[in-house]
C-alpha positions, 0 to 999 in steps of 0.5 A: 794834392799832386805828387812827383818822383824822380831819379838822378845820376851824377855820372852815369846815365840810364837808357831812355827808355828804361828810365821812362819806364821806371818813371811811368811806374813811380807815377802810377804808384802815386797816381791817387795823388793826382788823377787829373794829369801826368807827365814826364821829362827826361834831360837830354843827357839822360841822367835825370828824369821827373815823373809827375801827377796832378791834382788840378786846382788853379789853371786847369788848362794845359798851361799848368802841366808839369814838369814844367820848364822856365821860359828862359830854358835853364830850369825844369820843376815838379812842384807839389803844393799851393803858393798861397801868395803867387799873385803877389809874387807875380805883380812883384816880378812884372814890376821888376822886369816888364818881360814877366808880363807875358805869362802862359797861364795862371798857375802857381807853379809858373810863378814859382819857376819865374820867380826862381829864374829871375830872383835865384832859389834863396831869394824866392824861398824867402818870399814864399807863403805856402805848403810845398815840395819840389824838385828843381833842375838847373841846366846851367849848374847841371844841379838838382835841388829838393826843397820843402816848406817851412813847416814841412806840410808837404812830404818829400823823401829821398834815398842815395844809392849806387851814385844815384838819388831817387826821390818822391812824394811817397815812399811807395814811389821809390822802388819802381825807381830802382831803389833796393829793398831796405831794412827797418831802422830799429832805432827809428822804430824805437823813436816812434814807440816813445814819441809816436812819430819819427822826425825829419831827416829819419824814416822807418827805413834805414836808408830812406830819408826825408827833407827837414821842414825849411830845408833845401838839398842840392846835388851837382854833376860837377861837384865831388863833394857831398850834397849841400844841406840848407835850412833857409827857415828855423822854426825855433829861431823864429820863435825866439825872435818873436819872443824878443819883439812881442806885440805892442798893442792892447787887447783890442788892437790884438783882436783887430789884428788877428781878425785881419790876419785870419781873413787875409790867410783865408782869402788867399787859400780861396784862390782856385779853379775848382769848387771849394769846401771845408772839413766842419767838425762844429768845433771852434776852429773849423767854424771859424775857418768855414765862416771866414771861407763863406764870407770871402768866397765868390760862390757857395762853400761846400762843408763836409762832416763825418757822422759817428754812431758813437755819441762820445765822438759825434759832433755832427749836429753841432756842425749841421747847426754851423752849416745851416747858420752859414748857409753852406752846401752841407754834406754828412758822411756816416762813419760806422765801427764796421767801416773803420774796422774794414779801413785798418788793414789799408792804413799802412799802404796809405801812410808808408810809415807807422802812424799813431794819429788816432784820427787817421781812420776818419 
């Protein structure tokens, strides 16, 4: 899962030991996101600090350690997520520039920061297939950029206060960075009660914001203007464009194309240096994904199902039938009503914001 946090001051620096202490505390607040490794990076000028917690999936070696500096020395990145097509991007980079073949490891983080250093931010974002959030420091322009994936799968929150910007993968990591206590945003609460979620850029707190899906924001030491917001991907525009450019084939063509797309998408998600597993409810969607994973994986795929006491909600028997048919390494977790009730008080500390999703207990 991974997670990061950071503090940026445009025209005021922090004493290094104080900044390091705050970064340690912010990293500890999100340790559950990345128990495998942790690191921090502080700019020589003392106006930017990054903390990172790593859940190692690709390249378990120290070559995947973050925050990561680019080979050219211009960029530093803290990255949460996965770039599913990063091997394709590596091949393109190598074709463009032979010096790109000297990789330190095989993590998608290294691919991402190399692409940014070679192609620039906007071109790189246009090439990515993945779920991600990242903080990028550009030493040449003394600028900080926060970016979020097109569908907003990975979270990223920020607060502007006292000529500073604090940011983190979870709201709970903002307080250790010196963010003052905030008040509940009553209008955001009303939106939540009406729609059962709070859309970006608002949060339940008045001054905490979250990046929109497909957005990046840049702050600069050398600019006296407000931060620059840019939507690099707009789902509504993509949907309208697709509507005006419909699929040209017949039903059989559509079935073949869908099969190829699903197989390709699953294959890209099987790139890992750790064991892989699937959530398997026994329904059509999860059964299809598990079948494709079993077909494409090099080793045995694990499958995981929750068994409920109430037969109205229990699908574990269906899931076991699918698992037996596919030959997965199947696991069941029993969830009782008592266990669900015990978890309820913990949900607020897990989510940071109100959640109306009834599946949050399971």
